C-alpha positions as CSV (number, residue, x, y, z in Angstrom):
1,M,103.0,87.5,368.2
2,S,99.7,86.8,366.6
3,T,97.7,83.8,367.7
4,N,95.8,83.7,364.4
5,F,98.6,82.1,362.4
6,E,101.5,79.8,362.8
7,I,104.2,80.3,360.1
8,I,106.0,77.0,359.3
9,D,109.2,76.9,357.2
10,T,109.5,74.2,354.5
11,A,112.7,72.7,353.2
12,L,112.6,75.2,350.3
13,T,113.9,78.6,351.4
14,G,111.2,81.2,351.4
15,L,108.3,78.8,350.9
16,K,106.0,78.9,354.0
17,V,103.0,77.0,355.3
18,V,100.5,79.1,357.1
19,Q,98.5,77.3,359.7
20,R,95.4,79.4,360.4
21,R,93.9,79.1,363.9
22,P,90.1,79.7,363.8
23,H,88.3,81.0,366.9
24,V,85.6,78.5,367.5
25,D,82.5,78.7,369.6
26,A,79.0,77.2,369.5
27,R,78.0,79.3,366.5
28,G,80.9,78.1,364.3
29,Y,84.1,79.9,363.8
30,L,85.9,83.1,362.7
31,E,89.1,82.8,360.8
32,R,91.6,85.4,359.7
33,L,92.8,84.6,356.2
34,Y,95.3,87.5,356.0
35,C,96.7,90.3,358.1
36,A,98.8,93.0,356.3
37,E,100.7,93.7,359.5
38,R,101.6,90.1,360.1
39,F,102.5,89.3,356.5
40,A,104.5,92.4,355.6
41,A,107.8,90.8,356.7
42,L,106.9,87.5,354.9
43,T,106.2,89.3,351.6
44,A,109.1,91.7,351.7
45,G,106.7,94.6,352.3
46,R,104.7,93.9,349.1
47,A,101.0,94.7,349.5
48,I,98.2,92.5,348.1
49,A,97.4,93.8,344.6
50,Q,94.9,91.2,343.4
51,I,92.7,88.5,344.8
52,N,91.5,85.5,342.7
53,H,89.0,82.8,343.4
54,T,89.0,79.4,341.5
55,S,86.3,76.7,341.4
56,T,87.1,73.3,340.0
57,T,84.2,71.0,339.7
58,R,85.8,67.6,339.4
59,R,88.2,65.6,341.4
60,G,91.6,64.8,339.8
61,I,91.9,68.0,337.8
62,V,95.3,69.5,337.6
63,R,95.9,73.3,337.2
64,G,99.3,74.8,336.7
65,M,102.4,75.0,337.0
66,H,102.3,78.8,336.6
67,Y,104.5,81.8,337.5
68,Q,105.2,85.4,336.6
69,H,108.5,86.7,335.3
70,P,110.1,89.8,336.9
71,P,109.3,92.6,337.3
72,F,105.8,91.1,337.7
73,D,106.8,88.2,339.9
74,E,104.8,87.8,343.0
75,F,104.1,86.3,346.4
76,K,100.9,84.2,346.4
77,L,99.0,83.1,349.5
78,V,96.9,80.2,348.4
79,S,94.0,78.9,350.6
80,C,91.4,76.2,350.1
81,L,87.9,77.3,351.1
82,R,86.0,74.3,350.0
83,G,87.0,70.7,349.4
84,A,90.7,69.7,349.3
85,V,93.7,70.0,346.9
86,F,97.2,68.8,346.7
87,D,99.0,72.1,346.3
88,V,102.5,72.2,344.8
89,A,105.3,74.8,344.5
90,V,108.4,74.1,342.4
91,D,111.6,76.1,342.9
92,I,112.6,77.7,339.6
93,R,115.0,80.3,341.0
94,A,118.2,80.6,338.9
95,G,121.1,79.5,341.0
96,S,119.0,77.9,343.7
97,P,120.5,74.7,345.1
98,A,116.9,73.4,345.2
99,L,116.3,74.1,341.5
100,L,113.3,72.0,340.3
101,R,112.6,70.6,343.7
102,S,109.0,70.7,344.8
103,H,107.0,70.9,348.0
104,A,103.4,69.8,348.2
105,E,100.8,70.5,350.9
106,L,97.3,69.2,351.5
107,L,95.2,72.3,351.6
108,S,91.6,71.8,352.6
109,A,88.6,73.6,354.1
110,D,89.0,71.4,357.1
111,N,92.8,71.8,357.9
112,H,92.9,75.6,357.7
113,R,96.3,75.6,355.9
114,S,97.6,78.0,353.3
115,L,100.8,78.0,351.2
116,L,102.8,81.3,351.0
117,I,104.7,81.0,347.7
118,P,107.5,83.5,347.0
119,P,108.7,84.8,343.7
120,G,110.7,82.2,341.8
121,F,108.3,79.3,342.3
122,A,105.9,77.8,339.9
123,H,102.5,76.8,341.4
124,G,99.8,74.3,340.6
125,F,97.4,71.9,342.3
126,Q,95.3,68.8,341.9
127,T,91.8,68.6,343.2
128,L,91.2,65.8,345.7
129,T,87.5,66.4,345.9
130,D,84.7,67.5,343.6
131,D,83.9,71.2,343.9
132,A,87.2,72.5,345.3
133,E,87.5,76.3,345.7
134,L,90.8,78.2,346.2
135,L,91.4,81.8,347.2
136,Y,94.6,83.4,345.9
137,L,96.1,86.7,347.3
138,H,98.7,88.1,344.9
139,T,101.2,90.9,345.5
140,A,101.2,91.8,341.8
141,P,98.5,91.9,339.2
142,Y,98.4,89.3,336.5
143,V,100.3,90.3,333.3
144,A,99.7,87.9,330.4
145,E,103.0,88.8,328.7
146,A,104.9,88.0,331.9
147,E,103.4,84.6,332.5
148,G,105.5,81.5,332.4
149,A,104.6,77.9,333.0
150,L,106.0,74.4,333.3
151,N,104.3,71.2,332.2
152,A,102.7,69.6,335.3
153,C,103.4,66.1,333.9
154,D,107.1,66.8,333.1
155,P,109.2,63.9,334.3
156,A,112.0,66.4,335.2
157,L,109.7,67.8,337.9
158,A,108.6,64.3,339.2
159,I,105.6,65.7,340.9
160,P,103.9,62.8,342.7
161,W,100.3,63.6,341.8
162,P,98.3,61.6,344.3
163,E,95.5,60.7,341.9
164,P,95.1,59.9,338.2
165,I,94.8,63.2,336.3
166,T,91.2,63.4,335.1
167,G,91.7,66.7,333.2
168,Q,93.8,69.8,332.4
169,S,93.2,72.8,330.3
170,D,94.5,72.5,326.7
171,R,96.8,75.4,327.5
172,D,98.3,73.6,330.5
173,R,98.6,70.4,328.7
174,R,100.6,72.1,325.9
175,H,103.3,73.6,328.1
176,P,106.6,72.3,326.8
177,M,108.7,69.8,328.8
178,L,112.0,71.2,330.2
179,T,115.2,70.7,328.4
180,G,118.7,70.6,329.8
181,E,119.0,74.3,328.9
182,F,116.6,75.4,331.7
183,T,118.6,77.2,334.3
184,G,115.8,78.8,336.2
185,V,114.3,82.3,336.4
186,A,116.1,85.3,337.7
187,V,114.3,86.8,340.8
């Protein structure tokens, strides 16, 4: 058992919180962000295929709620390297008893937490500080034609954004609201 991570189940099956455990000494710390051997079982053996880094300059910005359709669906390991974010995953798995339920975590440079998001979840976040930076590890490359999204302000999702939304991309703002016909995404 690795002492670098504690894997914590959430109420949404498959969605995990990863509590990293930095090794601290007088110089600072060393922190393992990922270990293929440790994460293989958590990602159904899928290897990391792409790594992305985001920087969001202002507090209150919302990005998301994005996902990839099969066969390009993915596990994402999301970590905050600078600042703090309210990170949200929404269950969109067809047939899930938790369909459209969300789980949120405070991810920050200080709390050393990550969110491991499996296929069948939409993901987004709100910055709680200026100059927030996130690192994403993906088990599939981004494919524009496979992207799906939910509107982060959709009342059907009832995401309790902790701060007033100070900005979104035009693209994210234009994502349609759900209708009663949404039955989820096959995974």
